[in-house]
C-alpha positions in Angstrom: 101.2 -142.2 82.1 103.3 -139.6 83.9 107.0 -138.8 83.3 109.0 -137.1 86.0 111.8 -134.8 84.6 113.7 -133.2 87.5 111.0 -131.8 89.7 108.4 -131.2 87.0 105.6 -133.6 86.0 104.6 -133.9 82.3 101.7 -135.8 81.0 102.0 -138.1 78.0 98.9 -137.4 76.1 97.4 -140.9 75.5 94.0 -141.2 73.7 91.3 -140.7 76.2 87.5 -141.1 75.7 85.8 -138.5 78.0 82.6 -140.4 77.9 84.3 -143.2 79.9 84.9 -140.7 82.8 82.2 -140.0 85.2 81.1 -136.4 84.5 80.3 -133.8 87.2 78.3 -130.6 87.1 81.4 -128.6 88.1 82.9 -129.5 84.6 79.9 -128.4 82.5 81.5 -125.1 81.7 84.6 -126.7 80.2 85.2 -126.9 76.5 85.9 -130.2 74.7 89.7 -129.8 74.7 89.6 -128.8 78.3 87.5 -131.8 79.2 90.1 -133.9 77.4 92.9 -132.5 79.6 90.8 -133.2 82.7 90.1 -136.7 81.6 93.9 -137.2 81.0 94.6 -136.2 84.6 92.1 -138.7 85.8 93.6 -141.4 83.7 97.0 -140.7 85.2 95.5 -140.9 88.7 93.7 -144.1 87.8 90.7 -143.0 90.0 87.3 -141.7 89.6 86.6 -138.0 89.5 87.5 -136.4 92.9 84.3 -134.2 92.5 82.2 -137.4 92.1 84.1 -139.7 94.5 82.0 -141.1 97.4 82.2 -139.1 100.6 83.3 -142.2 102.5 86.6 -142.2 100.7 87.6 -138.9 102.3 88.9 -138.2 105.8 88.9 -134.7 107.4 92.3 -133.2 107.1 92.5 -132.3 110.8 91.9 -135.9 112.0 93.9 -137.9 109.5 97.0 -139.7 110.7 98.6 -140.3 107.2 99.7 -137.5 105.0 102.4 -137.0 102.2 105.8 -135.7 103.1 105.1 -132.2 101.7 107.3 -129.2 102.4 107.4 -125.6 101.2 109.9 -126.4 98.5 107.4 -128.7 96.9 104.7 -126.1 97.0 107.0 -123.5 95.4 108.2 -125.8 92.7 104.6 -126.7 91.7 103.4 -123.1 91.6 106.4 -121.4 90.1 108.8 -123.9 88.4 106.3 -126.5 87.1 105.8 -126.2 83.3 102.3 -125.4 81.9 100.5 -128.5 80.5 99.6 -126.3 77.5 102.7 -124.3 76.7 105.5 -126.3 78.5 106.7 -123.0 79.9 107.2 -122.5 83.6 104.0 -121.4 85.2 105.7 -118.7 87.4 102.5 -118.2 89.4 104.2 -116.0 91.9 100.8 -114.5 92.9 99.6 -117.9 94.0 102.4 -118.1 96.6 100.4 -115.4 98.4 97.5 -117.8 98.8 98.9 -118.5 102.2 96.9 -115.5 103.3 93.7 -117.3 102.0 94.5 -120.2 104.3 95.3 -117.9 107.3 92.1 -116.0 106.7 90.1 -119.2 107.1 88.9 -119.3 103.4 89.7 -123.0 103.0 86.5 -124.7 104.2 86.2 -128.4 105.2 89.4 -129.8 103.6 89.3 -133.6 103.2 91.9 -136.0 102.1 91.7 -139.3 100.2 94.6 -141.7 100.5 94.8 -143.7 97.3 96.7 -146.7 98.6 97.3 -148.5 95.3 99.1 -145.6 93.7 100.6 -144.2 96.9 99.3 -140.6 96.5 96.8 -138.4 98.1 93.9 -136.3 96.8 93.0 -133.2 98.9 89.7 -131.5 98.2 88.2 -128.4 99.8 85.9 -125.4 99.2 87.7 -122.1 99.0 86.1 -118.7 99.1 86.2 -116.4 96.1 89.0 -113.8 96.0 86.7 -110.8 95.7 83.1 -112.0 95.5 82.8 -113.2 99.1 79.0 -113.5 98.9 79.2 -116.1 96.0 79.2 -119.8 96.8 82.7 -121.1 97.5 84.7 -122.7 94.7 85.7 -126.4 94.8 89.3 -127.3 94.2 91.5 -130.4 94.6 95.2 -131.3 94.3 97.0 -134.6 93.9 100.2 -135.1 95.9 102.5 -138.1 95.8 103.7 -139.8 99.0 107.1 -138.1 98.8 105.5 -134.7 98.5 105.7 -134.2 94.7 102.6 -132.2 93.7 101.4 -133.7 90.4 98.5 -131.5 89.4 95.3 -129.8 90.6 92.0 -128.3 89.4 89.6 -125.6 90.5 86.2 -124.5 89.2 87.3 -120.8 89.1 88.1 -119.0 85.8 91.8 -119.6 86.3 91.4 -123.2 87.4 92.4 -124.6 84.0 95.9 -123.3 84.7 96.0 -125.7 87.7 98.0 -123.2 89.8 95.3 -120.7 90.8 95.3 -119.1 94.3 92.6 -121.5 95.5 94.7 -124.5 94.6 97.6 -122.8 96.4 95.5 -122.2 99.5 94.7 -126.0 99.7 98.4 -126.8 99.4 99.2 -124.4 102.3 96.4 -126.0 104.3 97.9 -129.4 103.6 101.4 -128.1 104.5 100.1 -126.9 107.9 98.5 -130.2 108.6 101.7 -132.1 107.7 103.7 -129.8 110.0 101.2 -130.3 112.8 101.2 -134.1 112.4 105.0 -134.3 112.5 105.4 -132.0 115.5 105.5 -133.2 119.1 102.7 -132.0 121.4 103.8 -130.4 124.7 102.0 -133.3 126.6 104.3 -135.8 124.8 107.4 -134.1 126.2 109.0 -134.3 129.6 107.9 -131.6 132.1 109.9 -128.5 132.0 109.8 -125.0 133.5 108.6 -122.1 131.4 111.5 -120.0 130.1 111.3 -116.4 131.2 111.0 -113.7 128.6 114.0 -111.8 127.4 112.5 -108.5 128.8 112.3 -110.2 132.3 115.9 -111.4 132.0 117.1 -107.9 131.2 115.6 -106.5 134.4 117.5 -108.9 136.6 120.9 -107.6 137.7 123.7 -110.0 138.1 125.4 -110.4 141.5 127.6 -112.7 143.5 125.9 -115.6 145.1 126.4 -114.2 148.6 124.5 -111.1 147.6 121.4 -112.9 146.3 118.5 -113.4 148.6 117.1 -116.9 147.9 113.9 -116.2 149.8 110.5 -114.9 149.1 109.8 -111.5 147.6 110.8 -108.4 149.7 107.3 -107.5 150.5 106.7 -111.0 152.1 109.9 -111.5 154.0 109.1 -109.2 156.9 105.7 -110.7 157.4 107.2 -114.2 157.4 109.9 -113.3 159.8 112.8 -113.5 157.3 113.6 -109.8 157.6 115.2 -110.3 161.1 117.7 -113.0 159.9 121.3 -111.8 160.3 123.3 -111.4 157.0 126.2 -113.9 156.8 129.2 -112.7 154.8 130.9 -115.5 152.9 134.6 -114.9 152.3 135.8 -115.4 148.7 137.9 -118.6 148.0 141.6 -118.2 147.9 143.6 -118.9 144.6 144.7 -122.2 146.0 141.1 -123.2 146.8 140.0 -122.2 143.3 142.8 -124.2 141.7 142.0 -127.3 143.8 138.3 -127.0 142.8 139.1 -126.7 139.1 141.4 -129.8 139.3 138.6 -131.7 141.1 136.2 -130.8 138.3 138.7 -132.0 135.7 139.4 -135.2 137.6 135.6 -135.9 137.9 135.4 -136.3 134.1 137.3 -139.5 134.3 134.9 -141.0 136.8 131.8 -140.6 134.5 130.6 -143.3 132.1 130.1 -140.7 129.4 132.5 -137.9 130.3 131.2 -134.3 129.8 133.5 -131.3 130.0 132.7 -128.8 132.7 131.7 -125.5 131.1 133.4 -123.4 133.7 136.8 -124.8 132.8 136.6 -123.4 129.3 137.5 -119.9 130.7 140.1 -121.2 133.2 143.8 -120.8 132.2 145.4 -124.2 131.9 142.2 -125.9 131.0 140.7 -123.7 128.3 143.0 -125.1 125.5 140.9 -128.4 125.6 137.8 -126.5 124.6 139.2 -125.0 121.3 137.7 -127.0 118.5 140.2 -128.9 116.5 138.6 -127.5 113.3 139.8 -124.1 114.4 143.2 -125.3 115.4 143.8 -127.1 112.1 142.2 -124.5 109.9 139.7 -126.9 108.3 139.0 -126.0 104.6 136.0 -123.6 104.0 132.7 -124.9 102.7 132.6 -125.4 98.9 129.8 -122.9 98.5 132.3 -120.2 99.4 133.8 -120.8 96.0 130.9 -119.0 94.3 131.8 -115.8 92.5 129.3 -113.5 90.7 131.5 -113.2 87.6 131.2 -117.0 87.0 127.6 -116.5 85.9 128.7 -114.9 82.7 131.0 -117.8 81.7 130.2 -120.4 79.0 129.9 -124.0 80.1 133.3 -124.7 78.6 134.9 -121.8 80.5 133.2 -122.8 83.7 134.4 -126.3 83.3 138.0 -125.1 82.9 137.7 -122.8 85.9 136.3 -125.6 88.0 139.3 -127.8 87.1 141.7 -125.1 88.3 139.8 -124.7 91.6 139.8 -128.5 92.1 143.5 -128.8 91.4 144.2 -126.1 94.0 142.2 -127.8 96.8 144.4 -129.4 99.3 143.6 -131.2 102.6 145.9 -133.1 104.9 145.2 -136.5 106.4 145.0 -134.9 109.8 142.3 -132.5 108.6 140.4 -135.5 107.2 140.6 -137.3 110.5 139.3 -134.2 112.4 136.4 -133.8 110.0 135.4 -137.4 110.3 135.6 -137.2 114.1 133.8 -133.8 114.4 130.9 -134.8 112.1 129.9 -138.1 113.7 126.7 -136.5 115.0 125.8 -135.8 111.4 122.6 -133.7 111.3 123.1 -132.6 114.9 126.5 -131.1 114.0 126.9 -127.7 112.3 130.2 -128.7 110.7 128.4 -131.7 109.0 126.2 -129.3 107.1 129.1 -127.0 106.3 131.3 -129.7 104.9 128.3 -131.3 103.1 127.6 -128.1 101.0 128.5 -128.5 97.3 129.0 -132.3 97.5 126.8 -135.0 95.9 126.2 -137.5 98.7 124.6 -140.9 98.9 121.2 -139.5 99.8 120.9 -137.4 96.6 123.2 -139.2 94.1 120.2 -140.8 92.4 118.4 -137.5 91.9 121.7 -135.9 90.7 122.1 -138.6 88.0 118.6 -138.3 86.8 118.3 -134.5 86.5 118.9 -132.6 83.3 122.4 -131.0 83.4 121.2 -128.2 81.2 118.2 -127.4 83.4 118.8 -129.1 86.8 116.0 -129.4 89.4 115.9 -126.2 91.5 115.2 -128.2 94.7 118.3 -130.4 94.1 120.5 -127.3 93.7 119.2 -125.9 96.9 119.9 -129.2 98.8 123.4 -129.4 97.4 124.5 -125.8 97.8 122.6 -124.7 100.8 122.2 -127.7 103.2 121.8 -125.5 106.3 118.9 -123.5 104.8 117.4 -126.8 103.6 118.1 -128.5 107.0 115.7 -131.3 107.2 113.0 -131.0 109.8 111.5 -134.4 110.6 108.6 -134.0 108.1 111.1 -133.4 105.2 113.0 -136.7 105.8 112.4 -139.8 103.8 110.5 -142.5 105.7 113.6 -144.7 105.8 115.7 -142.1 107.5 113.0 -141.3 110.0 112.9 -144.9 111.0 116.6 -145.0 111.4 116.7 -142.0 113.6 114.0 -143.2 115.8 115.4 -146.8 116.2 119.1 -146.1 116.1 119.8 -147.3 119.7 118.0 -150.5 119.1 119.8 -151.2 115.8 123.2 -150.5 117.3 122.5 -152.9 120.2 121.4 -155.6 117.8 124.4 -155.1 115.5 126.8 -155.3 118.5 125.3 -158.7 119.3 125.6 -159.8 115.7 129.1 -158.4 115.5 130.4 -160.4 118.4 128.7 -163.6 117.1 130.6 -163.4 113.8 133.8 -162.1 115.5 134.7 -159.2 113.2 138.3 -158.0 113.8 139.5 -154.4 113.9 135.9 -152.9 114.0 134.9 -150.1 116.4 131.4 -148.6 116.9 130.6 -145.0 117.8 127.4 -143.6 119.3 125.8 -140.6 117.5 
């Protein structure tokens, strides 16, 4: 059995008879107690030995369409924060975090993945070159990763493989992470056609000028040959102040004629119109993010002193109803809105309340602290989102349309819907 405490995985040592586990030549060098540990891992997985598993169970990592929701935080936690199965002390295998270079150097050969559907986890196996003896046969390593990205354990046939966090295991994790990122990204052929953006160096060489001074024709060396060089230059007089004012008013009035009004950017610098573009969060002095409350001297306080200090800070926090209304209105776009991440920092929200209640208060999960205190740095790319949230984002328009139909059928009163 496996027990999950925070982000670490501990094995409950149930009696295991190693003779019941199919042996493999890669394990001949293991001692009896080491074989017992290996058998315990297999018992937790509930599968046959990955070294002896039939080839038909595995799919090449490059061609698979199903992978765990792994991110870099999961790799870091496994290599550094995960406790040793032998000493229960954090592994702190900082050197293994450099195994990304192994992957970039092409030392991970023929990685394959086995999706164990019954237990909802994946086993990734590959041959990895030696760190120094490049002429020796490659080592064979494997890792087991749960569907949500939690790395349970691994094994390698190298001398450090018993620690389960050697550089070769780390290289496989980075290969898996690259495959996950590639699978979750959108290919250029799946996007709408767009022009290539010019380089910054090319933009710096272009001097700005009034529209009347810009030649919207072919290059200078071609204009004479094509007959453009003889065209007379037409000087366009600048608009009068009254004409500018009338134009700006027309832009402002056009917003009311649109189904989804969009403010004209040029009006943001025009006196008389610019006031509308100042965010209400600036006008009302919205409270700063809770992570701004951190002070280095708090690290030396005891838990009791820290609790007393936090109560003082909480009592001093004040926010008006108008500020609450502005925050609610300005953060309706949620993950597409910067203020949403800013106001979310330091707060236990619905998406992480379960993890917060389960973690050990004396030694909380590092990944949870990062998500709570630094939501911008932990901003969820698509591959980091739970499957349920991914579905909701992709089908939001359809769900809103269906709900509107349902809402009118049951005739809810005083209910309004907003598009995000």
